[in-house]
DSSP file (Angstrom, degrees, kcal/mol; ACC not computed):
  #  RESIDUE AA STRUCTURE BP1 BP2  ACC     N-H-->O    O-->H-N    N-H-->O    O-->H-N    TCO  KAPPA ALPHA  PHI   PSI    X-CA   Y-CA   Z-CA
    1    1 A M              0   0    0      0, 0.0     2,-0.5     0, 0.0    79,-0.0   0.000 360.0 360.0 360.0 113.9   74.4  103.3  127.5
    2    2 A V        +     0   0    0     77,-0.0    80,-1.4     2,-0.0     2,-0.3  -0.858 360.0  89.9-102.7 133.8   72.6  100.6  125.8
    3    3 A G  E    S-A   81   0A   0     -2,-0.5     2,-0.5    78,-0.2    78,-0.2  -0.986  75.1 -44.2 172.8-169.9   74.0   99.2  122.6
    4    4 A D  E     -A   80   0A   0     76,-2.4    76,-2.6    -2,-0.3     2,-0.5  -0.762  47.0-157.3 -90.2 130.2   76.4   96.7  121.0
    5    5 A R  E     -A   79   0A   0     -2,-0.5     2,-0.5    74,-0.2    74,-0.2  -0.935   6.4-168.3-116.3 132.1   79.7   96.2  122.6
    6    6 A F  E     -A   78   0A   0     72,-3.6    72,-2.8    -2,-0.5     2,-0.5  -0.952   8.8-153.3-118.2 125.2   82.9   94.8  120.7
    7    7 A T  E     -A   77   0A   0     -2,-0.5     2,-0.3    70,-0.2    70,-0.2  -0.868  18.0-138.3 -96.9 135.1   86.0   93.8  122.4
    8    8 A L        -     0   0    0     68,-2.6     2,-0.3    -2,-0.5   126,-0.2  -0.634  13.6-160.9 -95.6 150.7   89.1   94.0  120.4
    9    9 A V        -     0   0    0    124,-3.0    60,-0.1    -2,-0.3     2,-0.0  -0.872  36.6 -82.3-125.8 155.1   91.9   91.5  120.3
   10   10 A Q        -     0   0    0     -2,-0.3     2,-0.9    58,-0.1    58,-0.2  -0.320  33.7-141.2 -60.7 138.7   95.6   91.9  119.1
   11   11 A D     >  +     0   0    0     56,-3.2     4,-1.7     1,-0.2   122,-0.1  -0.754  33.3 163.2-106.5  81.1   96.0   91.6  115.2
   12   12 A R  H  > S+     0   0    0     -2,-0.9     4,-2.0     2,-0.2    -1,-0.2   0.839  73.8  53.9 -69.4 -33.8   99.2   89.6  115.1
   13   13 A K  H  > S+     0   0    0      2,-0.2     4,-1.5     1,-0.2    -1,-0.2   0.886 110.3  46.0 -65.4 -41.5   98.7   88.6  111.5
   14   14 A G  H  > S+     0   0    0      2,-0.2     4,-2.6     1,-0.2    -2,-0.2   0.838 108.4  59.0 -67.4 -36.5   98.2   92.3  110.5
   15   15 A M  H  X S+     0   0    0     -4,-1.7     4,-3.0     1,-0.2    -2,-0.2   0.910 103.4  50.2 -58.6 -44.1  101.3   93.1  112.5
   16   16 A L  H  X S+     0   0    0     -4,-2.0     4,-2.6     2,-0.2    -1,-0.2   0.919 110.1  50.3 -63.1 -41.6  103.5   90.7  110.5
   17   17 A W  H  X S+     0   0    0     -4,-1.5     4,-1.3     2,-0.2    -2,-0.2   0.949 111.8  48.1 -61.7 -43.7  102.2   92.4  107.2
   18   18 A D  H >X S+     0   0    0     -4,-2.6     4,-3.2     1,-0.2     3,-0.8   0.953 111.3  50.3 -63.8 -45.8  103.0   95.9  108.6
   19   19 A L  H 3X S+     0   0    0     -4,-3.0     4,-1.9     1,-0.3    -1,-0.2   0.906 109.1  51.4 -58.2 -39.7  106.4   94.7  109.6
   20   20 A L  H 3< S+     0   0    0     -4,-2.6    -1,-0.3    -5,-0.2    -2,-0.2   0.778 117.4  41.5 -60.4 -26.8  106.9   93.3  106.1
   21   21 A L  H <X S+     0   0    0     -4,-1.3     4,-1.1    -3,-0.8    -2,-0.2   0.903 121.7  34.4 -90.6 -46.0  105.9   96.7  104.8
   22   22 A Y  H  X S+     0   0    0     -4,-3.2     4,-2.9     2,-0.2     5,-0.4   0.869 108.7  60.9 -84.9 -37.4  107.7   99.2  107.1
   23   23 A V  H  X S+     0   0    0     -4,-1.9     4,-2.3    -5,-0.4     5,-0.2   0.965 110.7  40.1 -60.4 -52.8  111.1   97.3  107.9
   24   24 A P  H  > S+     0   0    0      0, 0.0     4,-2.4     0, 0.0    -1,-0.2   0.906 116.5  51.2 -59.2 -42.5  112.3   97.1  104.3
   25   25 A T  H  X S+     0   0    0     -4,-1.1     4,-2.6     2,-0.2    -2,-0.2   0.966 114.0  42.3 -60.2 -55.3  111.1  100.7  103.5
   26   26 A V  H  X S+     0   0    0     -4,-2.9     4,-2.6     1,-0.2     5,-0.3   0.915 115.2  50.7 -56.8 -43.8  112.8  102.2  106.6
   27   27 A T  H  X S+     0   0    0     -4,-2.3     4,-2.5    -5,-0.4    -1,-0.2   0.921 112.0  46.7 -65.1 -40.7  115.9  100.2  106.0
   28   28 A A  H  X S+     0   0    0     -4,-2.4     4,-2.6     1,-0.2     5,-0.3   0.924 112.9  48.7 -67.6 -45.3  116.1  101.2  102.4
   29   29 A L  H  X S+     0   0    0     -4,-2.6     4,-1.7     2,-0.2    -2,-0.2   0.899 115.4  43.9 -60.6 -44.2  115.5  104.9  103.1
   30   30 A L  H  X S+     0   0    0     -4,-2.6     4,-2.4     2,-0.2    -1,-0.2   0.875 112.1  52.3 -69.5 -38.3  118.1  105.0  105.9
   31   31 A S  H  X S+     0   0    0     -4,-2.5     4,-2.4    -5,-0.3    -2,-0.2   0.953 112.6  46.5 -64.4 -46.7  120.7  103.0  103.8
   32   32 A M  H  X S+     0   0    0     -4,-2.6     4,-2.2     1,-0.2     5,-0.3   0.872 110.7  52.1 -67.1 -35.1  120.3  105.5  100.9
   33   33 A A  H  X S+     0   0    0     -4,-1.7     4,-2.6    -5,-0.3    -1,-0.2   0.956 110.1  48.7 -66.6 -40.0  120.5  108.4  103.2
   34   34 A A  H  X S+     0   0    0     -4,-2.4     4,-2.5     1,-0.2     5,-0.2   0.907 111.6  50.7 -58.0 -46.1  123.8  107.0  104.6
   35   35 A K  H  X S+     0   0    0     -4,-2.4     4,-0.8     1,-0.2    -1,-0.2   0.866 114.0  42.9 -65.8 -36.3  125.1  106.5  101.1
   36   36 A F  H  <>S+     0   0    0     -4,-2.2     5,-2.7     2,-0.2     4,-0.4   0.808 109.3  57.4 -77.2 -29.3  124.3  110.0  100.0
   37   37 A W  H ><5S+     0   0    0     -4,-2.6     3,-0.9    -5,-0.3    -2,-0.2   0.948 114.4  37.1 -63.5 -48.5  125.6  111.5  103.2
   38   38 A Y  H 3<5S+     0   0    0     -4,-2.5    -1,-0.2     1,-0.2    -2,-0.2   0.624 111.9  62.9 -81.1  -9.7  129.2  109.8  102.6
   39   39 A G  T 3<5S-     0   0    0     -4,-0.8    -1,-0.2    -5,-0.2    -2,-0.2   0.495 119.5-107.5 -93.8   3.6  128.8  110.4   98.9
   40   40 A G  T < 5S+     0   0    0     -3,-0.9     2,-0.9    -4,-0.4    -3,-0.2   0.464  87.2 112.7 103.7   5.0  128.7  114.2   99.4
   41   41 A D     >< +     0   0    0     -5,-2.7     4,-2.2     1,-0.2     5,-0.1  -0.693  32.1 164.0-111.8  79.9  125.0  115.0   98.6
   42   42 A A  H  >  +     0   0    0     -2,-0.9     4,-3.0     1,-0.2     5,-0.2   0.845  68.2  60.3 -66.0 -34.9  123.9  116.1  102.1
   43   43 A N  H  > S+     0   0    0      2,-0.2     4,-2.1     1,-0.2    -1,-0.2   0.962 109.1  42.4 -60.1 -51.9  120.7  117.7  101.0
   44   44 A L  H  > S+     0   0    0      1,-0.2     4,-3.1     2,-0.2     5,-0.2   0.953 112.8  56.0 -57.7 -47.1  119.3  114.4   99.5
   45   45 A A  H  X S+     0   0    0     -4,-2.2     4,-2.8     1,-0.2     5,-0.2   0.906 106.7  50.7 -51.9 -45.4  120.6  112.6  102.7
   46   46 A Y  H  X S+     0   0    0     -4,-3.0     4,-2.5     1,-0.2    -1,-0.2   0.934 110.9  46.7 -60.4 -46.7  118.6  114.9  104.9
   47   47 A L  H  X S+     0   0    0     -4,-2.1     4,-2.7     2,-0.2    -2,-0.2   0.912 112.7  48.8 -59.2 -46.0  115.5  114.4  103.0
   48   48 A L  H  X S+     0   0    0     -4,-3.1     4,-3.1     2,-0.2     5,-0.2   0.944 111.0  52.0 -56.9 -46.2  115.9  110.6  102.9
   49   49 A L  H  X S+     0   0    0     -4,-2.8     4,-2.1    -5,-0.2    -2,-0.2   0.876 109.8  49.8 -60.3 -39.6  116.6  110.7  106.7
   50   50 A F  H  X S+     0   0    0     -4,-2.5     4,-3.0    -5,-0.2    -1,-0.2   0.958 112.4  45.2 -63.9 -49.7  113.5  112.6  107.2
   51   51 A L  H  X S+     0   0    0     -4,-2.7     4,-2.3     1,-0.2    -2,-0.2   0.883 112.9  51.3 -64.4 -37.5  111.4  110.3  105.3
   52   52 A G  H  X S+     0   0    0     -4,-3.1     4,-2.0     2,-0.2    -1,-0.2   0.903 112.3  46.8 -60.7 -41.9  113.0  107.2  107.0
   53   53 A S  H  X S+     0   0    0     -4,-2.1     4,-2.5    -5,-0.2     5,-0.3   0.932 112.5  51.3 -67.9 -46.5  112.2  108.8  110.5
   54   54 A F  H  X S+     0   0    0     -4,-3.0     4,-2.5     1,-0.2    -2,-0.2   0.932 111.1  45.7 -53.5 -51.5  108.7  109.5  109.3
   55   55 A F  H  X S+     0   0    0     -4,-2.3     4,-2.9     1,-0.2     5,-0.3   0.872 111.9  52.0 -59.3 -43.1  108.1  106.1  108.2
   56   56 A F  H  X S+     0   0    0     -4,-2.0     4,-2.1    -5,-0.2    -1,-0.2   0.889 111.9  45.2 -69.9 -36.6  109.5  104.6  111.3
   57   57 A M  H  X S+     0   0    0     -4,-2.5     4,-2.5     2,-0.2     5,-0.2   0.893 115.5  48.3 -69.0 -39.7  107.3  106.7  113.6
   58   58 A T  H  X S+     0   0    0     -4,-2.5     4,-2.7    -5,-0.3    -2,-0.2   0.965 114.6  44.3 -65.4 -49.7  104.3  106.0  111.5
   59   59 A G  H  X S+     0   0    0     -4,-2.9     4,-2.5     2,-0.2     5,-0.3   0.893 112.5  52.4 -60.4 -43.3  104.9  102.2  111.4
   60   60 A A  H  X S+     0   0    0     -4,-2.1     4,-3.2    -5,-0.3     5,-0.3   0.952 112.3  46.0 -59.7 -45.5  105.7  102.1  115.1
   61   61 A N  H  X>S+     0   0    0     -4,-2.5     4,-2.7     1,-0.2     5,-0.8   0.938 112.5  50.0 -62.5 -47.6  102.5  103.9  116.0
   62   62 A R  I  X>S+     0   0    0     -4,-2.7     5,-1.5    -5,-0.2     4,-0.7   0.871 116.1  41.7 -59.9 -38.6  100.4  101.7  113.7
   63   63 A I  I  <>S+     0   0    0     -4,-2.5     5,-2.6    -5,-0.2     6,-0.3   0.913 121.0  39.5 -70.9 -47.4  101.8   98.6  115.1
   64   64 A L  I  <5S+     0   0    0     -4,-3.2     6,-2.8    -5,-0.3     7,-1.4   0.765 125.8  31.5 -80.7 -20.9  101.8   99.5  118.7
   65   65 A K  I  <5S+     0   0    0     -4,-2.7    -3,-0.2    -5,-0.3    -2,-0.1   0.838 131.0  22.6-108.9 -38.9   98.6  101.3  118.9
   66   66 A T  I  <<S+     0   0    0     -5,-0.8    64,-0.3    -4,-0.7    -3,-0.2   0.825 129.7  36.2-102.6 -26.1   96.1   99.7  116.3
   67   67 A R  I   <S+     0   0    0     -5,-1.5   -56,-3.2   -57,-0.1    -3,-0.2   0.935 135.2  16.0 -91.0 -47.5   97.6   96.2  115.8
   68   68 A L  S   <S-     0   0    0     -5,-2.6    -4,-0.2   -58,-0.2   -58,-0.1   0.623  87.6-141.6 -97.3 -12.8   98.9   95.2  119.3
   69   69 A M        +     0   0    0     -6,-0.3    -4,-0.2   -60,-0.1    -5,-0.1   0.882  54.3 138.5  54.4  42.2   97.0   97.8  121.3
   70   70 A I        +     0   0    0     -6,-2.8    -5,-0.2    -7,-0.2    -6,-0.1   0.868  37.7  87.6 -87.2 -40.1  100.0   98.3  123.6
   71   71 A L  S >  S-     0   0    0     -7,-1.4     3,-2.0   -10,-0.1    20,-0.3  -0.252  85.2-117.2 -61.1 147.9  100.0  102.2  123.9
   72   72 A P  T 3  S+     0   0    0      0, 0.0    20,-2.1     0, 0.0    19,-0.1   0.758 113.1  53.1 -56.9 -30.4   97.8  103.7  126.7
   73   73 A S  T 3  S+     0   0    0     18,-0.2    -2,-0.1    17,-0.1    -8,-0.1   0.379  81.9 116.7 -93.3   9.6   95.6  105.6  124.2
   74   74 A A    <   -     0   0    0     -3,-2.0    17,-2.3   -10,-0.1     2,-0.2  -0.566  68.2-120.9 -79.1 134.4   94.8  102.5  122.1
   75   75 A P  E     + B   0  90A   0      0, 0.0    15,-0.3     0, 0.0     3,-0.1  -0.506  30.5 175.3 -70.4 136.4   91.1  101.4  122.0
   76   76 A V  E     +     0   0A   0     13,-4.3   -68,-2.6     1,-0.3     2,-0.3   0.421  68.2  26.8-118.9  -0.1   90.4   97.9  123.3
   77   77 A A  E     -AB   7  89A   0     12,-1.1    12,-2.0   -70,-0.2     2,-0.4  -0.988  60.5-156.9-157.1 149.7   86.6   98.0  123.1
   78   78 A I  E     -AB   6  88A   0    -72,-2.8   -72,-3.6    -2,-0.3     2,-0.4  -0.977   6.9-169.8-124.9 139.4   84.0   99.8  121.1
   79   79 A E  E     -AB   5  87A   0      8,-2.6     8,-3.3    -2,-0.4     2,-0.6  -0.975   2.8-166.4-135.1 122.1   80.5  100.4  122.1
   80   80 A V  E     -AB   4  86A   0    -76,-2.6   -76,-2.4    -2,-0.4     6,-0.2  -0.919  14.5-162.0-111.4 118.5   77.8  101.7  119.7
   81   81 A N  E >   -A    3   0A   0      4,-2.0     3,-1.4    -2,-0.6   -78,-0.2  -0.412  34.9 -99.0-100.4-179.0   74.5  102.9  121.3
   82   82 A D  T 3  S+     0   0    0    -80,-1.4   -79,-0.1     1,-0.3    -1,-0.1   0.636 117.8  62.4 -75.3 -10.7   71.0  103.5  120.0
   83   83 A K  T 3  S-     0   0    0      2,-0.1    -1,-0.3     0, 0.0     3,-0.1   0.234 116.3-109.2 -94.8  15.1   71.7  107.3  119.7
   84   84 A H  S <  S+     0   0    0     -3,-1.4     2,-0.3     1,-0.2    18,-0.1   0.877  76.4 130.1  65.1  36.9   74.5  106.8  117.2
   85   85 A S        -     0   0    0     -4,-0.2    -4,-2.0     2,-0.0     2,-0.5  -0.852  48.6-139.5-119.0 157.8   77.3  107.7  119.5
   86   86 A V  E     -BC  80  98A   0     12,-2.0    12,-3.5    -2,-0.3     2,-0.4  -0.951  10.0-160.5-124.8 133.6   80.4  105.5  119.9
   87   87 A G  E     -BC  79  97A   0     -8,-3.3    -8,-2.6    -2,-0.5     2,-0.5  -0.952   7.1-156.2-115.9 136.1   82.1  104.9  123.1
   88   88 A L  E     -BC  78  96A   0      8,-3.1     8,-2.6    -2,-0.4     2,-0.6  -0.950   9.7-149.2-118.6 129.4   85.7  103.7  123.3
   89   89 A G  E     -BC  77  95A   0    -12,-2.0   -13,-4.3    -2,-0.5   -12,-1.1  -0.825  25.2-151.7 -88.1 116.9   87.4  101.8  126.1
   90   90 A L  E >   -B   75   0A   0      4,-2.8     3,-1.8    -2,-0.6   -17,-0.1  -0.549  23.5-114.1 -93.9 159.5   91.1  102.8  126.1
   91   91 A R  T 3  S+     0   0    0    -17,-2.3   -18,-0.2   -20,-0.3    -1,-0.1   0.836 115.6  60.3 -58.3 -35.5   94.0  100.6  127.3
   92   92 A N  T 3  S-     0   0    0    -20,-2.1    -1,-0.3   -18,-0.1     3,-0.1   0.282 122.5-104.4 -79.3  15.0   94.7  103.0  130.2
   93   93 A G  S <  S+     0   0    0     -3,-1.8    -2,-0.1     1,-0.3     2,-0.1   0.467  80.6 126.9  78.4   3.0   91.1  102.4  131.6
   94   94 A E        -     0   0    0     -5,-0.0    -4,-2.8     2,-0.0     2,-0.4  -0.468  52.3-136.7 -84.5 168.3   89.6  105.7  130.4
   95   95 A R  E     -C   89   0A   0     -6,-0.2     2,-0.5    -2,-0.1    -6,-0.2  -0.976  14.1-165.0-124.7 136.4   86.5  105.9  128.4
   96   96 A L  E     -C   88   0A   0     -8,-2.6    -8,-3.1    -2,-0.4     2,-0.5  -0.983   3.7-159.0-125.6 120.6   86.2  108.2  125.5
   97   97 A D  E     -C   87   0A   0     -2,-0.5     2,-0.7   -10,-0.2    23,-0.6  -0.901   8.6-155.0-105.1 130.8   82.8  109.0  123.9
   98   98 A L  E     +CD  86 119A   0    -12,-3.5   -12,-2.0    -2,-0.5    21,-0.2  -0.893  30.3 159.5 -99.9 107.5   82.4  110.4  120.3
   99   99 A V  E     +     0   0A   0     19,-2.2     2,-0.3    -2,-0.7    20,-0.2   0.584  48.6  38.4-115.3 -13.7   79.2  112.2  120.7
  100  100 A A  E    S+ D   0 118A   0     18,-1.4    18,-2.7     1,-0.1    -1,-0.1  -0.964 109.2  15.2-137.6 157.4   79.0  114.8  117.8
  101  101 A D  E    S-     0   0A   0     -2,-0.3     2,-0.2    16,-0.2    -1,-0.1   0.842  76.6-172.5  56.3  37.1   79.9  115.0  114.2
  102  102 A L  E     -     0   0A   0    -18,-0.1     2,-0.4    15,-0.1    15,-0.2  -0.405   2.9-172.8 -67.1 129.5   80.3  111.2  114.1
  103  103 A R  E     - D   0 116A   0     13,-3.2    13,-2.2    -2,-0.2     2,-0.5  -0.977  13.2-157.0-131.9 137.6   81.8  110.0  110.7
  104  104 A F  E     - D   0 115A   0     -2,-0.4    11,-0.2    11,-0.2    40,-0.0  -0.964   6.9-169.8-118.5 125.9   82.3  106.5  109.5
  105  105 A Y  E     - D   0 114A   0      9,-3.0     9,-2.0    -2,-0.5     2,-0.1  -0.862   8.2-165.6-119.7  95.0   85.0  105.8  106.8
  106  106 A P  E     - D   0 113A   0      0, 0.0     2,-0.4     0, 0.0     7,-0.2  -0.443  18.7-124.8 -72.4 151.1   84.8  102.3  105.3
  107  107 A D    >   -     0   0    0      5,-1.7     3,-0.9    -2,-0.1     5,-0.1  -0.773  11.3-134.6 -95.0 146.6   87.7  100.9  103.2
  108  108 A Y  T 3  S+     0   0    0     -2,-0.4    -1,-0.1     1,-0.3     0, 0.0   0.717 106.1  59.6 -72.6 -15.6   86.7   99.7   99.8
  109  109 A S  T 3  S-     0   0    0      3,-0.1    -1,-0.3     1,-0.0     0, 0.0   0.732 105.7-129.7 -83.2 -23.3   88.9   96.5  100.4
  110  110 A G  S <  S+     0   0    0     -3,-0.9    -2,-0.1     2,-0.3     3,-0.1   0.689  83.2  99.5  82.3  22.3   86.6   95.6  103.5
  111  111 A R  S    S+     0   0    0      1,-0.2    20,-2.7    19,-0.1     2,-0.3   0.554  81.6  27.6-114.8  -9.8   89.5   95.1  105.8
  112  112 A T  E     - E   0 130A   0     18,-0.3    -5,-1.7    19,-0.1     2,-0.3  -0.978  56.0-173.5-146.4 154.8   89.7   98.4  107.7
  113  113 A F  E     -DE 106 129A   0     16,-2.0    16,-2.7    -2,-0.3     2,-0.4  -0.966  13.3-143.5-143.6 160.1   87.4  101.3  108.8
  114  114 A G  E     -DE 105 128A   0     -9,-2.0    -9,-3.0    -2,-0.3     2,-0.4  -0.973   6.3-160.9-126.8 139.6   87.9  104.6  110.4
  115  115 A I  E     +DE 104 127A   0     12,-2.8    12,-2.8    -2,-0.4     2,-0.3  -0.979  12.3 175.0-117.9 135.6   85.8  106.5  112.9
  116  116 A A  E     +DE 103 126A   0    -13,-2.2   -13,-3.2    -2,-0.4     2,-0.3  -0.986  15.7 123.1-136.2 151.5   86.1  110.2  113.6
  117  117 A G  E     - E   0 125A   0      8,-2.3     8,-3.3    -2,-0.3     2,-0.4  -0.966  54.1 -72.8 179.2-179.2   84.0  112.6  115.8
  118  118 A L  E     -DE 100 124A   0    -18,-2.7   -19,-2.2    -2,-0.3   -18,-1.4  -0.812  38.7-144.1 -94.6 127.2   83.9  115.0  118.6
  119  119 A D  E >   -D   98   0A   0      4,-2.3     3,-2.0    -2,-0.4   -21,-0.2  -0.237  43.9 -78.5 -81.2-175.7   84.4  114.0  122.1
  120  120 A G  T 3  S+     0   0    0    -23,-0.6   -22,-0.1     1,-0.3    -1,-0.1   0.676 131.3  44.3 -53.8 -25.9   82.6  115.5  125.1
  121  121 A V  T 3  S-     0   0    0      2,-0.1    -1,-0.3     0, 0.0    -3,-0.0   0.276 122.1 -98.7-105.2   7.8   84.9  118.7  125.2
  122  122 A G  S <  S+     0   0    0     -3,-2.0     2,-0.4     1,-0.3    -2,-0.1   0.604  73.7 143.5  88.1  15.3   84.9  119.3  121.4
  123  123 A R        -     0   0    0      1,-0.0    -4,-2.3     0, 0.0     2,-0.5  -0.689  50.0-126.7 -87.1 139.9   88.1  117.7  120.5
  124  124 A R  E     -E  118   0A   0     -2,-0.4     2,-0.4    -6,-0.2    -6,-0.2  -0.695  33.1-177.6 -85.3 132.5   88.2  115.9  117.1
  125  125 A M  E     -E  117   0A   0     -8,-3.3    -8,-2.3    -2,-0.5     2,-0.3  -0.926   8.1-169.8-126.6 148.0   89.3  112.4  117.5
  126  126 A Q  E     -E  116   0A   0     -2,-0.4     2,-0.3   -10,-0.2   -10,-0.2  -1.000   2.9-175.6-145.8 147.3   89.9  109.8  115.0
  127  127 A F  E     -E  115   0A   0    -12,-2.8   -12,-2.8    -2,-0.3     2,-0.4  -0.987  15.0-145.0-145.0 147.7   90.6  106.0  115.0
  128  128 A V  E     -E  114   0A   0     -2,-0.3     2,-0.4   -14,-0.2   -14,-0.2  -0.951  14.4-168.8-116.1 131.7   91.4  103.2  112.7
  129  129 A F  E     -E  113   0A   0    -16,-2.7   -16,-2.0    -2,-0.4     2,-0.3  -0.943   7.8-149.6-120.4 141.5   90.2   99.6  113.2
  130  130 A H  E >   -E  112   0A   0     -2,-0.4     3,-2.0   -64,-0.3     4,-0.3  -0.831  24.7-119.8-108.6 149.7   91.3   96.5  111.3
  131  131 A K  G >  S+     0   0    0    -20,-2.7     3,-1.5    -2,-0.3     9,-0.1   0.815 112.1  60.6 -49.0 -41.0   89.4   93.4  110.5
  132  132 A G  G 3  S+     0   0    0      1,-0.3    -1,-0.3   -21,-0.2  -120,-0.2   0.634  89.6  71.1 -70.8 -15.9   91.9   91.3  112.5
  133  133 A Q  G <  S+     0   0    0     -3,-2.0  -124,-3.0  -122,-0.1    -1,-0.3   0.593  85.7  78.7 -72.9  -9.9   91.1   93.2  115.7
  134  134 A F  S <  S-     0   0    0     -3,-1.5  -126,-0.1    -4,-0.3     6,-0.0  -0.805  85.9-126.3-103.4 145.4   87.8   91.6  116.0
  135  135 A P  S    S+     0   0    0      0, 0.0     2,-0.3     0, 0.0    -1,-0.1   0.765  92.1  14.8 -62.6 -28.4   87.4   88.0  117.3
  136  136 A S  S  > S-     0   0    0      1,-0.1     4,-1.9    -5,-0.1     5,-0.1  -0.968  71.6-120.9-141.4 162.0   85.4   87.0  114.2
  137  137 A A  H  > S+     0   0    0     -2,-0.3     4,-2.5     1,-0.2     5,-0.2   0.813 114.0  60.9 -71.2 -26.1   84.7   88.2  110.7
  138  138 A Q  H  > S+     0   0    0      2,-0.2     4,-2.0     1,-0.2    -1,-0.2   0.887 104.5  47.3 -67.8 -40.1   81.0   88.2  111.7
  139  139 A E  H  > S+     0   0    0      2,-0.2     4,-2.3     1,-0.2     5,-0.3   0.931 111.5  49.7 -62.6 -46.6   81.6   90.7  114.5
  140  140 A Y  H  X S+     0   0    0     -4,-1.9     4,-2.3     1,-0.2    -2,-0.2   0.929 112.6  47.5 -61.2 -43.5   83.6   92.9  112.2
  141  141 A Q  H  X S+     0   0    0     -4,-2.5     4,-2.3     1,-0.2    -1,-0.2   0.842 109.1  55.7 -65.9 -34.2   80.8   92.8  109.6
  142  142 A R  H  X S+     0   0    0     -4,-2.0     4,-2.4     2,-0.2    -1,-0.2   0.942 109.3  44.4 -63.7 -47.7   78.2   93.5  112.2
  143  143 A I  H  X S+     0   0    0     -4,-2.3     4,-3.0     2,-0.2     5,-0.3   0.876 111.5  53.8 -67.0 -35.6   79.9   96.7  113.4
  144  144 A V  H  X S+     0   0    0     -4,-2.3     4,-3.0    -5,-0.3     5,-0.2   0.973 111.7  46.3 -60.3 -49.3   80.5   97.8  109.8
  145  145 A D  H  X S+     0   0    0     -4,-2.3     4,-1.1     1,-0.2    -2,-0.2   0.922 113.3  48.9 -61.9 -42.1   76.8   97.4  109.1
  146  146 A I  H  X S+     0   0    0     -4,-2.4     4,-0.7     1,-0.2     3,-0.4   0.919 116.0  42.1 -60.8 -47.5   75.8   99.2  112.3
  147  147 A L  H >< S+     0   0    0     -4,-3.0     3,-0.6     1,-0.2    -2,-0.2   0.870 109.0  59.1 -71.0 -35.3   78.1  102.1  111.6
  148  148 A G  H 3< S+     0   0    0     -4,-3.0    -1,-0.2    -5,-0.3    -2,-0.2   0.760 106.4  47.2 -65.0 -21.0   77.2  102.3  108.0
  149  149 A K  H 3<        0   0    0     -4,-1.1    -1,-0.2    -3,-0.4    -2,-0.2   0.636 360.0 360.0 -91.1 -13.0   73.6  102.9  108.8
  150  150 A A    <<        0   0    0     -4,-0.7    -1,-0.2    -3,-0.6    -2,-0.2   0.535 360.0 360.0 -77.6 360.0   74.3  105.5  111.4
């Protein structure tokens, strides 16, 4: 496979922003759930407990998979070849190629982009990458330019 290879790094600054977003949100939702539970409104408590649990799982996945790249299924490298397919090196050592129906989703703020496509066995896969995961702003802009043309 001939193409551009981008090695990703941990985005600690982005992780701090995510913590500042998710920790107060989850804390507030779970606190309100406890208040309503002991206040006698169990239905609203269940709803807030569900929302708190959902935001906790979403935030944990975002931090552990995309920001810190700790989970085994987290991409640690991206390779874009001349045939406009994307190869991803995963933390667990496996390689995943998106070979069909490749879609690029740029963010309007220019800090994040998404890639979706079908792998070799036809499963739809999608990944989100942040500007802070690239060693330099020039590398981030280069991959955005490459994928935007594909």
